[in-house]
Residue, then its C-alpha position, 0 to 999 in steps of 0.5 A: m563423530d568428528a573425532m572418530t572421523t579424524d581417528i579413521s583418517a589417521l588410522e588409514r594414513d598409518l596403515l597405508a604408510r606401513i603397507d608401503a614400507a613393507s619390505d617383504e611378504a611376511a611384513l606385509e602379512g603382519v600389517r594386514v592381520e593388524a588391520l583386517g584380522k579378527q582382532g585388527a584395528i578396522s575389524n574392531l571399529m566395524r564391531t562398534l557399528g552395532q552400538m551406534s544409532a541409525e543415523q550414526r551407522q548411516e554416516m560411519g558405515p560407508k566410511l569404515n567399509g571404504l577404509k576396509d576396501r582401500v586398505g585391502e586393495a593396498v595390500v593386494v597391490k603391494k603384494a603383487g609389487l613384492a612378487e614382481a620384485a622377487l621375480e626380477a631379483k631371481l631372474k637377475a641372479e640366474a642370468v645366463d651369459v649367452t655369449l659363453p660356449a654351450a655345455p657339451a651335450r650329454t646324451g645316454s644310449i641304450h646298450p646293445i644287449s638291452r636293445v637286442m633283448e627288447e627286439m627278441a621280446l618284441i618278436f616273440g611277443e608278437m607270436g604269443f609268448r609271455l615274458e617270465e622272470g626268475p632269480d639269478i641265484e638258483t637251487d640245484f633242483n631248478n638248475f640241474t635236477a629238474l632238467n634231467f641232470p642226474p646228481q653225478h652227471p658229468a655235465r654239471d662239471m662241464h658247466d663250471t658252475f659258480f656254487f655258494a657255500p653249503d647251508a646247514k643241510g649241506e645244500r649249495k645254491l648257485l649262480r644259474t648256468h642258464t635261464s632254463p630254471v625260469q622254465v622250471r619255475t613256470m611249469l611248477s606254478q602254471k597249468p598248461p597251455i604254457r607259451m613263454i620266454c625268459q631273458g636274463r644273466t647267466y654265469r659260467s667260469d669261462s672267459d675269452a674273446t667269445h666267452t665271459p663269466m657272465f652272459h645273457q640268454t633268451e629261452g623259450l618254452v611251449i607246453d600243451e597237448t598237441t605241439s610238435m617239432a614242426d611248430l618249433k621249426g616254424v617259430l624259429m624260422a619266423f624269429v630269424k627272419a624278423y630278427f635279421e630282417v631278411d625276407d627269406v632264410e634257409v636253416r638246417f637242424r642238426p641232431h645234438f644232445f641236451p639232457f632236457t630235450e629229446p630229440s635235440a637239435e642245433m639250428d644253423v642258418r645259411c650265411d655269407r662271410s665273404g668281404g669281412q661281413l656276415k650276411i644272413g640268408q645268402g651264400k654257401d656258409w652255415l652258422e650255428i645260432l641256437g639249440c632246441g628240441m622237444v622237452h624231455p618227458n623226465v623234465i615234464r614229470n619233474c615239474g609235476l605234469d603228466p608226460e603222457r598228456y603234455q608235450g612241448y618244445a624249448f629253445g635257447m640262444g645267447v643274446d650277446r652272440l646274436a648282438m655280435l652277429k647282427y651288429g658286426m662286433t668281433d669281441l665279446r669282452p667290450f660288452f662288459e668293460g664300460d668303455v663310453r667310447w664303445l657304447r657311444h659307437y654301438g649304443f642305440s638312441p633311447y628315442l628309437l624304439p624297435g618295432l616290427a612295422a618300421g624295422l627293429d633298428g628304428 
């Protein structure tokens, strides 16, 4: 037993020296496996206990268990030391000179168009309208025919539509000229009652200070058995009050023509243009802001519904134009020029979300 005791002492000195000399966790793990693994030196010695007499086991058991515990503890202590040293080296490598000037702040902002669409969706959402979406590339049926534009109707040319090349059947898809095709898709896929709005990009071949080839619209549609022009007026007046954040507003509806509504109207709001500012709800001027009307029976019929049973109203407005009116912008083109200085001036903080209680402007 004395020789075995000497071997145990020598083994312990060797293992502790190797543990202390380990330069990284991989080397330390190698020493641990050689000592305490299933085939390790200490594990092999532990298996010899079964071949010893009771007196020998009583003497060698505590020595081997003590060796196992001391080696295991040394591994744990060394591993903690290596981890601390690695952390210190990392911190030293990533040290920051706090005397250097701070990096310029880089903060993003919400584009006015995105902000206004959020505001409009919030207002109409509070009135029970559901937001629907549709593709920018549309069929002739959804964009024109279903909306009561006959094949040779002059309004098709008036839109200056961006058409794609004809397909094998001679049919041409197009970039939608309004978001009304989303209303068509909704009526074709859902059963009344329908109460929805749609928002998105639309395209027409036009460009000046107040027109761009691509612009944004928000449109609304209600289809049921009882809705009337009075309901339409009430919804639009409530929208104008909430959007422009005024307690009272005077509006007027002028007769107009749209192929997809009958009767049709344009809605004006009373405003004041004096002093170089636009003030809604006061003054002696009038400003046209949207078109609306009762859905034409042909549109209801084209979408698979019975116009003798169902009726409804629709409205549409330009998001870009409403943004200009509310936030004092005089030219539509900078909306799409990507000038960071313009966006920094007119953009909105992403941390200020619109709400009807606190105000749409955050």
